Every structure is written in C-alpha cells, then in structure tokens.
N, C-alpha and C positions, 0 to 999 in steps of 0.2 A: 275507667269505662267510658268507653268513647261514645257519647248522646248528640253529635250533628255529625253533617257531614260537609265534605271541603274537602278540598283542592292542595296542592302544594301551587307554590307560586308559579311553577312551568307549563304545569298544566293546568291551571287555571286562567294560564294567558292562553293555553289551547283549545283551548273547553271554550270561551268564551269568541276566535276566530273561529273555532266547526260553528258554534251558532250561529252566527249572524249565515257561514259556510249554508249550512241548512237550512236557517228565516227559524230556528227558536225561534220564538219569545223571549223565555227567561234560562240564564245561565244552568239555571238546578234544569230544567229540565232538557240539556244539553247530558248536564250529567246520570241524568236519569237513564235516556236513553242511552249513553258510553256502559250504562251498568251492566243495563239490562242485551247489549250488545256484546259483552264478557260472557253473560252467564252463557247466552245461545250462543257463541266462538268457542265456550268449553276456556277461556283464557286462565292464566293463572295467575291469583292473586298479589299488585306491586304495592309490596310496602313502600311509605310516604311514614314523613314524621313535617313536621312545622304547617300545617295544614290553618289557610285561610275555609269561616265557620261558615258555613250558615245555619240559620236554624229552620228543624224539620215542620216543614208544612202540615196545618193540625189533621190532615189528610191524606198526608202519606205515612203508609208504614212501612217502612223499609228493611222494620226487626223483625216483623209475622213472615217476610216473605222471606227474606235471608231464612228463617229455624224450613220454611217448610223447601227452598233449593239446597240447604246446607243443612242436613239436620246435625251432623255430627262436628261444624266448627262454628256455633254459635253461641259464643261463651259474649261473644262482641258483636254482633253483625251489623249495628250501626258500620264499626271502622272493615268489616272484610265488606261492608255493601262501598265503602272510600276506600280499601283497599282497587278491589275492585272495577270500581269508574274507573279510575290510573290506568289499569291495561287497555280498558272498551278507546277509554283518549286519543294512547297513544299509537293503538294499533285502527283508529282510523282516523287518525294523524297522518301518519303514513302510507293510509290509502289515498287520502285525499293528496298527499304528496306527490303520490306515482299518477293519479289521476283528478286534475284539481274539477274535471270537469261532474265525477262522479255522484253519482243522486244518490241520495239516504236508499231510495230504494233497492239498491245494488246491493246495500248493505244488509237488506232487511230476507231471511229466511224461505224462502221460497220452494 
C-alpha cells in the first residue's frame, strides 16, 4: 500500500519547473494543483513506478478526498493520487510548452 505522495524522476523535474512557472511555494503545492487539474479534466491516471517520496503533511488527507471522488477505486488512494498528479503534470507541461505565457487562471475551469 502506498502511504506517501511522490513523482517519478521525469515528472519531478517537470513539477519543479511548473512550480517556478506558476509561482507555487513548494513542489507539493504544484503536485496538489496537478492532481486537482487531472480530476477536473477527467484525465486518465498515469501508472508510474520509482517514485521520489514526500511524507504526507498532517493537514493533508488525500485518502479521504480520493474516496469521495473515486468511491469504486480506493484500494490505494494515495497511489491513485500519485497517478492522477502525473497525468496533470504531463498535460499542464504540454500546455505550457504550447504557450509559455499561459497563466494558472487559464487552467482553472470557469
């Protein structure tokens, strides 16, 4: 069972770049935004292995959120969160690649 949040090496590099692009304070903040983006855009989870690991902050209950959003796929909610964050990171990176001046507000559904 996955009890951490994390990214593979490639996604970690992209996440750091996106964090700087959008002005997030920490990598975990960009990770969580990418997760939320993937959920709102109904992206398919990207299965990955060899994750860099972050401990889950005490004030973050990803498992509860994932249980609500994906009630039929919650055997390993943190793993699903990791997979969805990867999907979000890769798609956001593609959008930034197409338009380097894209704002975070352009990524949020209206």
